[in-house]
N, C-alpha and C positions, 0 to 999 in steps of 0.2 A: 686699306679698308676693304674688308671681305665682300661687302655688298656690291661695291663697284666692280670687283672682279667677277662676281656672279652676273651682273648686268652685261659686262663685256662678253662673257661666255654665251649669254643668252642670244646676243645679236650676231656673234661672230659667224655662225654657220648660215646666216640669212642675208649677209651683206649684199650679195649679187642680186638678190630679189627686190631690194629696197630702192625706191626713188624718193629722194628728199626734195620736196617742192618748197623752195624758200620764197615766201611772199613778204617782201620787206620794202621799206622806203629808203632810197639812197640819194645822197647829194649828187646833183647834176644829172639825175636820171628821173626822179619822181617830180612831176610838175602839176600845176593847176590845183593848188590846195589853199584852204583858208589858213591864215597865219596871224600871229600877233605882230604889231609894229615893233615892239621891243621883245627881246628874249625869244627869238625864232624857235619854232617847234622842230626845225631841222637839227637841233642839238640832239634829238633822239634818233635821227636818221643815221644810217651807216655811212661812213666815208667809202670811197671806192676801194681804198686799201683794206679797210675792215671787211668789206664784202669779199674781196679776193682771198683774204685770210680764211674767212668762214667757208667759202666755197672750196678752197684748196684743202681745208681740214676735213670736210666731208668726203671729198674725193680720195684723199690719202687714207681715209678709214675704209674705203672700198665701196662707197655709195655713189649711185648716179645722182646728179643734181639737175634741177630746173629752177631758173630764177625769174621772178616777176617783180617789177619795180612798182606795181600799182595793183591795189585790190580789185579794181574794176576789170583790169586785163585778165586776171586769174578767174574771176567770177564769170566773165563772158565766155571764156573757153570751156569752163565746166558746164554752163547752161546749154551751150551749143554742142556739147558732147565731143569737143575737139581737143581736149587736153590729153597729153601723152600718158598721164597717170591713169587714164581710164581704159588703157588698151588691154588690161587684164593680164599682162605679162609680168608685171611687177606690183609690189605692195607700195602704194603711194602714201607718204606721210607728209602732211603740211606743217612746215615750220612757220607758225603765225607770228610775225614780227611787225606787221604794218599797222599804222594808225594815222592815216592821212586826215588832215583837217584838224579842227579844234573843238568839235562838238563832244558833249558828254557821251560816254559809252562807245566811243569809236573803236576801242581795242576789242570790243566784243563782236564786231561785225563778222570777222573771219571765223571765229569759233561757232557763231550762230549759223552762218552759211554752211560750214562743214557739217554741223549736226543735221541740217536740213537735207543735205545730199549724202549723208552717211559716209563722210570722208574722215579719215583718221588725222588727228592733229596733236601737236606736242603740248599745248598749253592747257590751263584749267578751263572749266566750262564757262560759257558766256556770263552767267550770273555772278560767279566768283570773280571773274576778271573785272566786271563793272563795279561790284561791291568794293573790291580792294583798291580801286582808284579813288574812292571817297574816304578821305582821311577821317572826317568827323564820324561817319557811320561806323567804320571799322573800329575806331577808338571806343565808341560806346559799347559795341559788342564785346570787345576784349576786356574792358573795365568790368562788365557784368560777370566775367569769368575770373575776376580777381587779378588780372594782369595790369601792370602799371603803364599808363599813358599820361603824358603831360596834361595838366588841366587845360581844357580847351573851350573856346567860345567861337561861335559862327556868325559871320557878318554877310548878309545878302543885300540885294539892291533896295530892300525896304528897311534895312538897318539890322540891329542885333537881334538874333533869334530869341524870341520870348522876352526881349528887353534885357537879357543877361549879358554883361560885359565884364572884362577883367577889372580887378580892383586898381585904383589909382596907385601909381608908383611901382607896379609889378613889372619886372623885366620879361618881355614876351618876344616871340618871333611870329611874323605874319607870313602866311604861305597861301598859294593857290590851292584850294581844297581838292581839286581833281587833276593836278598835274604832277609830273615827276621830273627827274633830271635837273633839279634846281631851277626849273623855269619859273620866272617871277621872283627869284630870290637874289638879293644883293646885300651889300653891307648895311643898307638902311632898313633891312627887314627886321633886325634886332633893335627893339626900342624899349624905353621905359614908358609904359602906357599912361597916357593922360587923355581924358575925354576930348581935349582940344585936338587930338590926332584923328578923331573919327572922320573928318572930311578927307584926310589923306587915305585912310582905309577905304572909304567909299569910292574915291577916285580910282583906286587900284581895282576894286570890285567891278566897276563899270568898264574900265580899260580892258580887262581880261574877260569880261562877260561871264563871270562865275563867282561863286561864294569864296570868301576869304576865311580861312581858319586861323585863329589867333591862339597860340599855345604858350604856356609858361615856358620860358627858355631854360634849358638844362645846360649848365656850363660843364665841360668835361671832354670825355672821349667820344668819338663817333665810330660806330661799328656797322659793318655790313655782314650779315650772317646768311650765307647760301645754304640751301637744303634741297634734297631730293624727296619727292613725295609721290606715293601711290598707295599700295596696300599697306606700306609702312612708311614712317617719316624718318629720314636720315639727315640730321643736321651735319654739315661739313665743318671746316675750320672757320671760326669767326675771324674776319679780316678787319683790322683797325685801319683807319684812314689817318695819314699824317701829312701835314703841310710844312714844307721846308724841314723835314725830319723831326718835326714837333708832334709828339703823340698826344699829349694832353692839350687839347685845342682851346680849353678855357672858353672864351667868348667867340672864337673864330668859327666860321661856318663854311660849308661848301657852296659858294655862290655860283650863279649861272656862268660867270666868266671863268672861274677856277675850273669848273667841270668841263667847259667847252675847250679850254686850252690844256686839259689834262695836267694841271699844276698840282698834283697830289700823288701820293703813292700808298701802297698797302704794306702792312706788317701782320704777323701772326699774333692776334690778340689772345688766342687760347694759350699760347706759350707765355706771353707777356703777363697775363693774369690768370694763372692756373686755378686759383681759388674760385674765381667767378665763372670759369669755363663751363662747368657742369650745369650751373643754374641757367646760363644762356642756352645751352643745348635743350634743357627741359622746357624753357620758355618758348623757344622757336618751334619745338615739336608740338606744343599745345596750340600755338597760334595757327600752324598749318592745319591741324585737325579741326579746330573751331571753324575756320573759314573755308575748309574743303578744298585747299589748294592741291593741285596735282602737277606732275612734271617737275620742272625746275622752279624754285621760288627763292625769295630773299626777304629777310626781315632786317630793317635798319633800327639801330638803337643809339641813344645818347646815354652815357654813363657818367655819373658825377663822382667826385672824389671820395664819397662814402660807399662806392660800389653799388649804388642804387641805379638800376637801368630802366629806361623808359622807351617804349616803342614809338618810333617817329614816322615810319613809313613801311609799306608792304609792296613787294613787286611780284606779280604773277608771271611777268615776262622779263625777267632780269637780263641785263646785257650779258652776252656770252662771247664778246670779242676778246682778243688776247690781253688787253690791258684792264679787263674787268676783275671785280672781286671774285667772281665765280671761277675764272681761269686760275687766278692766284691761289684760291683755296684748293683746287685740284692739284696744283703744283706742289703745295705744301704736303699733300698726301702722297706725292710721288707719281702722279699721273700726267700724261701729256695733254696738249690741246686736242689732238685727234681723239684721244680716249674720252675726254670730256664730252665731245660732240657725239661719239658713239654711245655713251651712257644715256644721253638725252633720247636718242632713238630707241634704245633698249627699254627705257622706262615707258615710252609710248607703246612699245610692243607688249609690255606687261599689262598696261592699262586696258588694251583691247583684247587681251587673251590670245595673242598670236603665237 
């Protein structure tokens, strides 16, 4: 893909000037955070192995790296003017991956702080980051632009929003409205809706201290579609998810346990379904433009047997570890892990006009 080559050429001559500042949460290193009793938020944290892979990938690309396991540690050094990225000798770029705690908007903390201190960072702006964490709000926006989202209803601590609920007998999936990485999702999440189940939905709402989105369940394929966004939107290879080599998942879903144990694999859905590939590309491009996503992003779809596709989630900070759909998509295009990471830095360079 020519645009990736251009990005790599853009950053190649600047590598020695760049310091990549990774602010991320890591198992056994990040401590003192609010968490759920079930489905720990640490499923979104990096393992020590993943951190090593990420750090090595940047270093192999020729960048200097600095690692922070905690947002507060990074913020404290910046405020006190003691961070090495402020020495004026290098161009510091913050890789914003941290999201400590369970409060809404937590992923927007670092982009907001970086904007306040005029620091360069890889992700979308704080508004877009927070917006895209809310499945219900983004779904309404995308539907208004003619894009397909599963029919959705919202349940909060006071009950159904505006008293609207799914029709009796409809197969639905219940999700935490503001979480990702399958947090809060298990085999009991797919149900045939009956009003008698409202107490169970209420219990989950109170347990996780957030709204529950209930969506019509789409039986079929599950797709993750990575893209690069800045002045232009470049959708990459859509990656299908398979469970035990099964591509058409039917009623199966990616539960918290399956994601946590990496009990799934990817395949090139663009090759598997060439007829639908161009429509997915156009859909992903439109979504990124509507929501104002920059840097790396990802759109998740469910596709039924009639080739109808529905948007199910949006990631403004998609996983970029080696077993991610992002890396697999780059591999399908013939690029290495190191080149994927270098592309992310190059996109940031372009965003700031460096």
